[in-house]
PyMOL Python script that loads the backbone (N, CA, C, O; Angstrom):
from pymol import cmd

cmd.read_pdbstr("""\
ATOM      1  N   MET A   1      66.833  42.811  59.291  1.00  0.00           N
ATOM      2  CA  MET A   1      66.346  41.926  59.832  1.00  0.00           C
ATOM      3  C   MET A   1      65.392  43.582  60.322  1.00  0.00           C
ATOM      4  O   MET A   1      65.936  44.457  60.996  1.00  0.00           O
ATOM      5  N   PRO A   2      64.028  43.678  59.831  1.00  0.00           N
ATOM      6  CA  PRO A   2      63.516  44.571  60.723  1.00  0.00           C
ATOM      7  C   PRO A   2      62.705  44.664  61.559  1.00  0.00           C
ATOM      8  O   PRO A   2      62.006  43.659  61.693  1.00  0.00           O
ATOM      9  N   GLN A   3      62.484  45.539  62.246  1.00  0.00           N
ATOM     10  CA  GLN A   3      62.248  45.740  63.788  1.00  0.00           C
ATOM     11  C   GLN A   3      61.002  46.264  63.763  1.00  0.00           C
ATOM     12  O   GLN A   3      60.483  47.132  63.061  1.00  0.00           O
ATOM     13  N   GLY A   4      60.396  45.221  65.136  1.00  0.00           N
ATOM     14  CA  GLY A   4      59.069  45.163  65.061  1.00  0.00           C
ATOM     15  C   GLY A   4      58.294  46.194  65.604  1.00  0.00           C
ATOM     16  O   GLY A   4      58.800  47.231  65.175  1.00  0.00           O
ATOM     17  N   GLU A   5      57.625  46.387  66.103  1.00  0.00           N
ATOM     18  CA  GLU A   5      56.303  47.001  67.058  1.00  0.00           C
ATOM     19  C   GLU A   5      57.037  46.608  68.478  1.00  0.00           C
ATOM     20  O   GLU A   5      57.159  45.463  68.912  1.00  0.00           O
ATOM     21  N   LEU A   6      57.486  47.790  69.086  1.00  0.00           N
ATOM     22  CA  LEU A   6      57.794  47.712  70.727  1.00  0.00           C
ATOM     23  C   LEU A   6      56.288  47.462  71.101  1.00  0.00           C
ATOM     24  O   LEU A   6      55.359  47.931  70.444  1.00  0.00           O
ATOM     25  N   TRP A   7      56.115  46.581  72.359  1.00  0.00           N
ATOM     26  CA  TRP A   7      55.057  46.090  72.783  1.00  0.00           C
ATOM     27  C   TRP A   7      55.402  46.876  74.778  1.00  0.00           C
ATOM     28  O   TRP A   7      56.352  46.775  75.555  1.00  0.00           O
ATOM     29  N   GLU A   8      54.349  47.427  74.830  1.00  0.00           N
ATOM     30  CA  GLU A   8      54.090  48.217  76.043  1.00  0.00           C
ATOM     31  C   GLU A   8      53.090  47.661  77.021  1.00  0.00           C
ATOM     32  O   GLU A   8      51.994  47.347  76.557  1.00  0.00           O
ATOM     33  N   ALA A   9      53.285  47.514  78.164  1.00  0.00           N
ATOM     34  CA  ALA A   9      52.475  46.615  79.317  1.00  0.00           C
ATOM     35  C   ALA A   9      51.866  47.539  79.717  1.00  0.00           C
ATOM     36  O   ALA A   9      52.521  48.382  80.328  1.00  0.00           O
ATOM     37  N   THR A  10      50.219  47.793  79.527  1.00  0.00           N
ATOM     38  CA  THR A  10      49.048  48.441  80.117  1.00  0.00           C
ATOM     39  C   THR A  10      48.892  48.634  81.695  1.00  0.00           C
ATOM     40  O   THR A  10      49.348  47.934  82.599  1.00  0.00           O
ATOM     41  N   PRO A  11      48.258  49.575  81.746  1.00  0.00           N
ATOM     42  CA  PRO A  11      48.344  49.837  83.389  1.00  0.00           C
ATOM     43  C   PRO A  11      47.625  48.407  84.221  1.00  0.00           C
ATOM     44  O   PRO A  11      47.941  48.034  85.350  1.00  0.00           O
ATOM     45  N   ARG A  12      46.635  47.785  83.356  1.00  0.00           N
ATOM     46  CA  ARG A  12      46.191  46.458  83.652  1.00  0.00           C
ATOM     47  C   ARG A  12      46.788  45.546  83.543  1.00  0.00           C
ATOM     48  O   ARG A  12      46.821  44.693  84.430  1.00  0.00           O
ATOM     49  N   ASP A  13      47.382  45.453  82.527  1.00  0.00           N
ATOM     50  CA  ASP A  13      48.336  44.406  82.732  1.00  0.00           C
ATOM     51  C   ASP A  13      49.981  44.375  83.576  1.00  0.00           C
ATOM     52  O   ASP A  13      50.757  43.454  83.827  1.00  0.00           O
ATOM     53  N   LYS A  14      50.004  45.279  83.733  1.00  0.00           N
ATOM     54  CA  LYS A  14      51.398  45.514  85.241  1.00  0.00           C
ATOM     55  C   LYS A  14      50.177  44.823  86.598  1.00  0.00           C
ATOM     56  O   LYS A  14      50.322  44.007  87.508  1.00  0.00           O
ATOM     57  N   LEU A  15      49.481  45.322  86.307  1.00  0.00           N
ATOM     58  CA  LEU A  15      48.685  45.146  87.744  1.00  0.00           C
ATOM     59  C   LEU A  15      48.034  43.638  87.583  1.00  0.00           C
ATOM     60  O   LEU A  15      47.351  43.905  88.571  1.00  0.00           O
ATOM     61  N   ARG A  16      47.814  42.926  87.404  1.00  0.00           N
ATOM     62  CA  ARG A  16      47.877  41.631  86.517  1.00  0.00           C
ATOM     63  C   ARG A  16      49.440  40.623  87.016  1.00  0.00           C
ATOM     64  O   ARG A  16      49.382  39.613  87.718  1.00  0.00           O
ATOM     65  N   ALA A  17      50.411  41.070  86.588  1.00  0.00           N
ATOM     66  CA  ALA A  17      51.801  40.723  86.385  1.00  0.00           C
ATOM     67  C   ALA A  17      51.976  40.723  87.819  1.00  0.00           C
ATOM     68  O   ALA A  17      52.593  39.822  88.387  1.00  0.00           O
ATOM     69  N   GLU A  18      51.371  41.861  88.522  1.00  0.00           N
ATOM     70  CA  GLU A  18      52.308  42.093  90.000  1.00  0.00           C
ATOM     71  C   GLU A  18      50.957  40.716  90.999  1.00  0.00           C
ATOM     72  O   GLU A  18      51.273  39.823  91.785  1.00  0.00           O
ATOM     73  N   ALA A  19      50.133  40.944  90.714  1.00  0.00           N
ATOM     74  CA  ALA A  19      49.213  40.126  91.591  1.00  0.00           C
ATOM     75  C   ALA A  19      50.107  38.495  90.954  1.00  0.00           C
ATOM     76  O   ALA A  19      50.673  37.678  91.680  1.00  0.00           O
ATOM     77  N   ALA A  20      50.041  38.462  90.187  1.00  0.00           N
ATOM     78  CA  ALA A  20      50.502  36.491  89.900  1.00  0.00           C
ATOM     79  C   ALA A  20      51.827  36.591  90.438  1.00  0.00           C
ATOM     80  O   ALA A  20      52.093  35.546  91.030  1.00  0.00           O
ATOM     81  N   ARG A  21      53.037  37.657  90.486  1.00  0.00           N
ATOM     82  CA  ARG A  21      54.232  37.431  90.957  1.00  0.00           C
ATOM     83  C   ARG A  21      54.045  37.486  92.615  1.00  0.00           C
ATOM     84  O   ARG A  21      55.063  37.269  93.273  1.00  0.00           O
ATOM     85  N   SER A  22      53.034  37.713  93.194  1.00  0.00           N
ATOM     86  CA  SER A  22      52.443  37.825  94.329  1.00  0.00           C
ATOM     87  C   SER A  22      51.935  36.520  95.070  1.00  0.00           C
ATOM     88  O   SER A  22      51.657  36.513  96.269  1.00  0.00           O
ATOM     89  N   THR A  23      51.831  35.304  94.154  1.00  0.00           N
ATOM     90  CA  THR A  23      51.684  34.133  94.494  1.00  0.00           C
ATOM     91  C   THR A  23      52.749  33.365  94.649  1.00  0.00           C
ATOM     92  O   THR A  23      53.710  33.620  93.923  1.00  0.00           O
ATOM     93  N   PRO A  24      52.847  32.365  95.513  1.00  0.00           N
ATOM     94  CA  PRO A  24      54.003  31.563  95.403  1.00  0.00           C
ATOM     95  C   PRO A  24      54.510  30.578  94.103  1.00  0.00           C
ATOM     96  O   PRO A  24      55.673  30.212  93.933  1.00  0.00           O
ATOM     97  N   SER A  25      53.093  30.165  93.035  1.00  0.00           N
ATOM     98  CA  SER A  25      53.245  29.622  91.967  1.00  0.00           C
ATOM     99  C   SER A  25      54.070  31.128  91.004  1.00  0.00           C
ATOM    100  O   SER A  25      54.812  30.938  90.040  1.00  0.00           O
ATOM    101  N   GLY A  26      53.811  32.162  91.402  1.00  0.00           N
ATOM    102  CA  GLY A  26      54.271  33.217  90.548  1.00  0.00           C
ATOM    103  C   GLY A  26      55.548  33.429  90.787  1.00  0.00           C
ATOM    104  O   GLY A  26      56.259  33.525  89.787  1.00  0.00           O
ATOM    105  N   GLN A  27      55.974  33.516  91.666  1.00  0.00           N
ATOM    106  CA  GLN A  27      57.153  33.631  92.659  1.00  0.00           C
ATOM    107  C   GLN A  27      58.151  32.637  91.933  1.00  0.00           C
ATOM    108  O   GLN A  27      59.025  33.131  91.220  1.00  0.00           O
ATOM    109  N   ILE A  28      58.067  31.266  92.077  1.00  0.00           N
ATOM    110  CA  ILE A  28      58.700  30.038  91.448  1.00  0.00           C
ATOM    111  C   ILE A  28      58.878  30.598  89.754  1.00  0.00           C
ATOM    112  O   ILE A  28      60.003  30.748  89.276  1.00  0.00           O
ATOM    113  N   LEU A  29      58.152  30.755  89.292  1.00  0.00           N
ATOM    114  CA  LEU A  29      58.173  31.132  87.681  1.00  0.00           C
ATOM    115  C   LEU A  29      59.193  32.591  87.469  1.00  0.00           C
ATOM    116  O   LEU A  29      59.947  32.757  86.511  1.00  0.00           O
ATOM    117  N   ALA A  30      58.949  33.790  88.880  1.00  0.00           N
ATOM    118  CA  ALA A  30      59.494  34.454  88.300  1.00  0.00           C
ATOM    119  C   ALA A  30      60.884  34.317  88.555  1.00  0.00           C
ATOM    120  O   ALA A  30      61.742  34.984  87.977  1.00  0.00           O
ATOM    121  N   ARG A  31      61.119  33.422  89.451  1.00  0.00           N
ATOM    122  CA  ARG A  31      62.503  33.119  89.762  1.00  0.00           C
ATOM    123  C   ARG A  31      63.205  32.280  88.790  1.00  0.00           C
ATOM    124  O   ARG A  31      64.408  32.488  88.638  1.00  0.00           O
ATOM    125  N   GLU A  32      62.485  31.133  87.941  1.00  0.00           N
ATOM    126  CA  GLU A  32      63.004  30.061  87.218  1.00  0.00           C
ATOM    127  C   GLU A  32      63.406  31.156  85.334  1.00  0.00           C
ATOM    128  O   GLU A  32      64.425  30.979  84.668  1.00  0.00           O
ATOM    129  N   ILE A  33      62.044  32.348  84.897  1.00  0.00           N
ATOM    130  CA  ILE A  33      62.713  33.167  84.092  1.00  0.00           C
ATOM    131  C   ILE A  33      63.933  33.850  84.655  1.00  0.00           C
ATOM    132  O   ILE A  33      64.987  33.543  84.098  1.00  0.00           O
ATOM    133  N   HIS A  34      63.992  34.583  85.497  1.00  0.00           N
ATOM    134  CA  HIS A  34      65.709  35.125  85.698  1.00  0.00           C
ATOM    135  C   HIS A  34      66.516  34.155  85.657  1.00  0.00           C
ATOM    136  O   HIS A  34      67.639  34.151  85.152  1.00  0.00           O
ATOM    137  N   ASP A  35      66.005  33.358  86.152  1.00  0.00           N
ATOM    138  CA  ASP A  35      67.376  32.032  86.247  1.00  0.00           C
ATOM    139  C   ASP A  35      67.931  31.669  84.635  1.00  0.00           C
ATOM    140  O   ASP A  35      69.033  31.501  84.113  1.00  0.00           O
ATOM    141  N   LEU A  36      66.336  31.651  84.125  1.00  0.00           N
ATOM    142  CA  LEU A  36      67.310  31.362  82.355  1.00  0.00           C
ATOM    143  C   LEU A  36      67.803  32.798  81.555  1.00  0.00           C
ATOM    144  O   LEU A  36      68.762  32.843  80.784  1.00  0.00           O
ATOM    145  N   CYS A  37      67.050  33.796  81.865  1.00  0.00           N
ATOM    146  CA  CYS A  37      67.552  34.859  81.622  1.00  0.00           C
ATOM    147  C   CYS A  37      69.052  35.517  82.017  1.00  0.00           C
ATOM    148  O   CYS A  37      69.397  36.546  81.437  1.00  0.00           O
ATOM    149  N   MET A  38      69.717  35.049  82.775  1.00  0.00           N
ATOM    150  CA  MET A  38      70.726  34.856  83.380  1.00  0.00           C
ATOM    151  C   MET A  38      72.188  33.833  82.923  1.00  0.00           C
ATOM    152  O   MET A  38      73.401  34.019  82.832  1.00  0.00           O
ATOM    153  N   GLN A  39      71.251  32.720  82.723  1.00  0.00           N
ATOM    154  CA  GLN A  39      72.103  31.831  81.806  1.00  0.00           C
ATOM    155  C   GLN A  39      72.399  32.055  80.682  1.00  0.00           C
ATOM    156  O   GLN A  39      73.559  31.837  80.332  1.00  0.00           O
ATOM    157  N   SER A  40      71.255  32.663  79.577  1.00  0.00           N
ATOM    158  CA  SER A  40      70.983  33.029  77.996  1.00  0.00           C
ATOM    159  C   SER A  40      72.535  34.314  78.384  1.00  0.00           C
ATOM    160  O   SER A  40      73.533  34.251  77.667  1.00  0.00           O
ATOM    161  N   LEU A  41      72.463  35.288  79.488  1.00  0.00           N
ATOM    162  CA  LEU A  41      73.397  35.943  79.493  1.00  0.00           C
ATOM    163  C   LEU A  41      74.666  35.858  79.742  1.00  0.00           C
ATOM    164  O   LEU A  41      75.483  36.716  79.405  1.00  0.00           O
ATOM    165  N   ASP A  42      75.000  34.532  80.517  1.00  0.00           N
ATOM    166  CA  ASP A  42      76.261  33.973  81.013  1.00  0.00           C
ATOM    167  C   ASP A  42      76.905  33.337  79.370  1.00  0.00           C
ATOM    168  O   ASP A  42      78.020  33.486  78.872  1.00  0.00           O
ATOM    169  N   ILE A  43      75.815  32.684  78.904  1.00  0.00           N
ATOM    170  CA  ILE A  43      76.156  31.755  77.284  1.00  0.00           C
ATOM    171  C   ILE A  43      76.733  33.128  76.578  1.00  0.00           C
ATOM    172  O   ILE A  43      77.939  33.270  76.374  1.00  0.00           O
ATOM    173  N   ARG A  44      75.868  34.010  76.267  1.00  0.00           N
ATOM    174  CA  ARG A  44      75.889  35.141  75.034  1.00  0.00           C
ATOM    175  C   ARG A  44      77.537  35.809  75.449  1.00  0.00           C
ATOM    176  O   ARG A  44      78.359  36.091  74.577  1.00  0.00           O
ATOM    177  N   ILE A  45      77.717  35.931  76.515  1.00  0.00           N
ATOM    178  CA  ILE A  45      79.127  36.891  77.539  1.00  0.00           C
ATOM    179  C   ILE A  45      80.539  35.693  76.681  1.00  0.00           C
ATOM    180  O   ILE A  45      81.529  35.772  75.954  1.00  0.00           O
ATOM    181  N   ALA A  46      79.860  34.875  77.284  1.00  0.00           N
ATOM    182  CA  ALA A  46      81.102  33.440  76.981  1.00  0.00           C
ATOM    183  C   ALA A  46      81.644  33.417  75.355  1.00  0.00           C
ATOM    184  O   ALA A  46      82.784  33.120  74.998  1.00  0.00           O
ATOM    185  N   LYS A  47      80.446  33.834  74.427  1.00  0.00           N
ATOM    186  CA  LYS A  47      80.500  33.062  73.252  1.00  0.00           C
ATOM    187  C   LYS A  47      81.242  34.339  72.851  1.00  0.00           C
ATOM    188  O   LYS A  47      82.320  34.264  72.261  1.00  0.00           O
ATOM    189  N   GLY A  48      80.742  35.376  73.129  1.00  0.00           N
ATOM    190  CA  GLY A  48      81.320  36.492  72.527  1.00  0.00           C
ATOM    191  C   GLY A  48      80.455  37.486  71.579  1.00  0.00           C
ATOM    192  O   GLY A  48      80.904  38.467  70.987  1.00  0.00           O
ATOM    193  N   THR A  49      79.149  37.032  71.565  1.00  0.00           N
ATOM    194  CA  THR A  49      78.257  37.387  70.871  1.00  0.00           C
ATOM    195  C   THR A  49      77.520  38.532  71.405  1.00  0.00           C
ATOM    196  O   THR A  49      76.642  39.012  70.687  1.00  0.00           O
ATOM    197  N   TYR A  50      77.774  39.117  72.722  1.00  0.00           N
ATOM    198  CA  TYR A  50      77.277  40.356  73.588  1.00  0.00           C
ATOM    199  C   TYR A  50      78.523  41.043  74.914  1.00  0.00           C
ATOM    200  O   TYR A  50      79.013  40.423  75.858  1.00  0.00           O
ATOM    201  N   THR A  51      78.728  42.408  74.536  1.00  0.00           N
ATOM    202  CA  THR A  51      79.548  42.948  75.409  1.00  0.00           C
ATOM    203  C   THR A  51      78.861  42.989  76.379  1.00  0.00           C
ATOM    204  O   THR A  51      77.715  42.879  75.942  1.00  0.00           O
ATOM    205  N   PRO A  52      78.821  43.079  77.442  1.00  0.00           N
ATOM    206  CA  PRO A  52      78.375  43.275  78.642  1.00  0.00           C
ATOM    207  C   PRO A  52      78.397  44.702  79.134  1.00  0.00           C
ATOM    208  O   PRO A  52      79.414  45.355  78.901  1.00  0.00           O
ATOM    209  N   THR A  53      77.584  45.158  79.664  1.00  0.00           N
ATOM    210  CA  THR A  53      78.085  46.619  80.535  1.00  0.00           C
ATOM    211  C   THR A  53      78.071  46.343  81.872  1.00  0.00           C
ATOM    212  O   THR A  53      77.441  45.432  82.410  1.00  0.00           O
ATOM    213  N   ALA A  54      78.801  47.173  82.414  1.00  0.00           N
ATOM    214  CA  ALA A  54      78.942  46.895  84.445  1.00  0.00           C
ATOM    215  C   ALA A  54      77.512  46.349  84.905  1.00  0.00           C
ATOM    216  O   ALA A  54      77.432  45.301  85.545  1.00  0.00           O
ATOM    217  N   GLU A  55      76.459  47.050  84.579  1.00  0.00           N
ATOM    218  CA  GLU A  55      75.626  46.524  85.156  1.00  0.00           C
ATOM    219  C   GLU A  55      75.107  45.016  84.980  1.00  0.00           C
ATOM    220  O   GLU A  55      74.698  44.282  85.879  1.00  0.00           O
ATOM    221  N   ASP A  56      75.189  44.804  83.986  1.00  0.00           N
ATOM    222  CA  ASP A  56      75.141  43.130  83.577  1.00  0.00           C
ATOM    223  C   ASP A  56      76.511  42.496  84.543  1.00  0.00           C
ATOM    224  O   ASP A  56      76.218  41.861  85.556  1.00  0.00           O
ATOM    225  N   LEU A  57      77.390  42.613  84.332  1.00  0.00           N
ATOM    226  CA  LEU A  57      78.441  41.807  85.042  1.00  0.00           C
ATOM    227  C   LEU A  57      77.815  42.182  86.803  1.00  0.00           C
ATOM    228  O   LEU A  57      77.178  41.454  87.563  1.00  0.00           O
ATOM    229  N   LYS A  58      78.047  42.841  86.890  1.00  0.00           N
ATOM    230  CA  LYS A  58      77.294  43.121  88.308  1.00  0.00           C
ATOM    231  C   LYS A  58      76.234  41.953  88.598  1.00  0.00           C
ATOM    232  O   LYS A  58      76.366  41.106  89.482  1.00  0.00           O
ATOM    233  N   ASN A  59      75.092  42.059  87.644  1.00  0.00           N
ATOM    234  CA  ASN A  59      73.714  41.316  88.055  1.00  0.00           C
ATOM    235  C   ASN A  59      74.641  40.077  88.134  1.00  0.00           C
ATOM    236  O   ASN A  59      75.021  39.602  89.205  1.00  0.00           O
ATOM    237  N   LEU A  60      74.953  39.623  86.990  1.00  0.00           N
ATOM    238  CA  LEU A  60      75.369  38.202  86.941  1.00  0.00           C
ATOM    239  C   LEU A  60      76.062  37.748  88.087  1.00  0.00           C
ATOM    240  O   LEU A  60      75.552  36.851  88.759  1.00  0.00           O
ATOM    241  N   GLU A  61      77.276  38.293  88.445  1.00  0.00           N
ATOM    242  CA  GLU A  61      78.092  37.728  89.686  1.00  0.00           C
ATOM    243  C   GLU A  61      77.228  38.107  90.900  1.00  0.00           C
ATOM    244  O   GLU A  61      77.949  37.892  91.875  1.00  0.00           O
ATOM    245  N   GLU A  62      76.387  38.431  91.197  1.00  0.00           N
ATOM    246  CA  GLU A  62      75.008  38.480  92.220  1.00  0.00           C
ATOM    247  C   GLU A  62      74.446  37.101  91.788  1.00  0.00           C
ATOM    248  O   GLU A  62      74.542  36.160  92.575  1.00  0.00           O
ATOM    249  N   TRP A  63      73.967  36.965  90.791  1.00  0.00           N
ATOM    250  CA  TRP A  63      73.052  35.865  90.195  1.00  0.00           C
ATOM    251  C   TRP A  63      74.106  34.166  90.475  1.00  0.00           C
ATOM    252  O   TRP A  63      73.614  33.059  90.696  1.00  0.00           O
ATOM    253  N   ARG A  64      75.330  34.444  90.382  1.00  0.00           N
ATOM    254  CA  ARG A  64      76.090  33.453  90.261  1.00  0.00           C
ATOM    255  C   ARG A  64      76.398  33.261  92.009  1.00  0.00           C
ATOM    256  O   ARG A  64      76.185  32.136  92.461  1.00  0.00           O
ATOM    257  N   LYS A  65      76.767  34.074  92.728  1.00  0.00           N
ATOM    258  CA  LYS A  65      76.940  33.754  94.418  1.00  0.00           C
ATOM    259  C   LYS A  65      75.118  33.099  94.583  1.00  0.00           C
ATOM    260  O   LYS A  65      74.969  32.007  95.130  1.00  0.00           O
ATOM    261  N   GLU A  66      74.253  33.636  94.225  1.00  0.00           N
ATOM    262  CA  GLU A  66      72.818  33.234  94.935  1.00  0.00           C
ATOM    263  C   GLU A  66      72.787  31.868  94.725  1.00  0.00           C
ATOM    264  O   GLU A  66      72.715  31.160  95.729  1.00  0.00           O
ATOM    265  N   LYS A  67      72.847  31.081  93.081  1.00  0.00           N
ATOM    266  CA  LYS A  67      72.608  29.946  92.882  1.00  0.00           C
ATOM    267  C   LYS A  67      73.854  29.247  93.713  1.00  0.00           C
ATOM    268  O   LYS A  67      73.689  28.070  94.036  1.00  0.00           O
ATOM    269  N   ALA A  68      75.103  29.904  94.082  1.00  0.00           N
ATOM    270  CA  ALA A  68      76.144  28.571  94.772  1.00  0.00           C
ATOM    271  C   ALA A  68      75.964  28.389  95.977  1.00  0.00           C
ATOM    272  O   ALA A  68      76.548  27.535  96.645  1.00  0.00           O
ATOM    273  N   GLN A  69      74.989  29.313  96.454  1.00  0.00           N
ATOM    274  CA  GLN A  69      74.319  29.404  97.532  1.00  0.00           C
ATOM    275  C   GLN A  69      72.922  28.340  98.184  1.00  0.00           C
ATOM    276  O   GLN A  69      72.579  27.685  99.169  1.00  0.00           O
ATOM    277  N   GLN A  70      72.560  28.688  97.045  1.00  0.00           N
ATOM    278  CA  GLN A  70      71.285  27.895  96.945  1.00  0.00           C
ATOM    279  C   GLN A  70      71.663  26.357  96.809  1.00  0.00           C
ATOM    280  O   GLN A  70      70.901  25.479  97.213  1.00  0.00           O
ATOM    281  N   GLU A  71      72.865  26.093  96.226  1.00  0.00           N
ATOM    282  CA  GLU A  71      73.346  24.504  95.819  1.00  0.00           C
ATOM    283  C   GLU A  71      74.158  24.304  97.648  1.00  0.00           C
ATOM    284  O   GLU A  71      73.669  23.546  98.487  1.00  0.00           O
ATOM    285  N   ASP A  72      74.937  24.835  97.805  1.00  0.00           N
ATOM    286  CA  ASP A  72      75.211  24.637  98.969  1.00  0.00           C
ATOM    287  C   ASP A  72      74.527  24.218  99.781  1.00  0.00           C
ATOM    288  O   ASP A  72      74.857  23.365 100.605  1.00  0.00           O
ATOM    289  N   SER A  73      73.410  24.769  99.683  1.00  0.00           N
ATOM    290  CA  SER A  73      72.212  24.641 100.812  1.00  0.00           C
ATOM    291  C   SER A  73      71.505  23.561 100.682  1.00  0.00           C
ATOM    292  O   SER A  73      70.993  22.999 101.650  1.00  0.00           O
ATOM    293  N   SER A  74      71.366  23.040  99.148  1.00  0.00           N
ATOM    294  CA  SER A  74      70.302  22.662  99.028  1.00  0.00           C
ATOM    295  C   SER A  74      71.579  20.884  99.273  1.00  0.00           C
ATOM    296  O   SER A  74      71.081  20.140 100.118  1.00  0.00           O
ATOM    297  N   ALA A  75      72.522  20.490  98.853  1.00  0.00           N
ATOM    298  CA  ALA A  75      73.349  19.847  99.271  1.00  0.00           C
ATOM    299  C   ALA A  75      73.101  19.253 100.559  1.00  0.00           C
ATOM    300  O   ALA A  75      72.744  18.075 100.591  1.00  0.00           O
ATOM    301  N   GLU A  76      73.256  19.984 101.754  1.00  0.00           N
ATOM    302  CA  GLU A  76      73.171  19.818 102.937  1.00  0.00           C
ATOM    303  C   GLU A  76      71.858  19.086 103.854  1.00  0.00           C
ATOM    304  O   GLU A  76      71.937  18.995 105.080  1.00  0.00           O
TER     305      GLU A  76
END
""", "prot")
cmd.dss("prot")
cmd.show_as("cartoon", "prot")
cmd.util.cbc("prot")
cmd.orient("prot")
């Protein structure tokens, strides 16, 4: 499979993304995207299609703890 061009954010793109993340809706979107990425990572590891690094495993465990805390607080 051919590799495409690597895209790198410009300084203006970075400022725009930072400004978006400072809004309530931007924070919600960032959290949702993070959740989707972590779910994808969890599935890829479970299927054996990805060998995680120690940092990946640490991040995944932290994410699971956060999700468990959120579910516990929302259930009350």
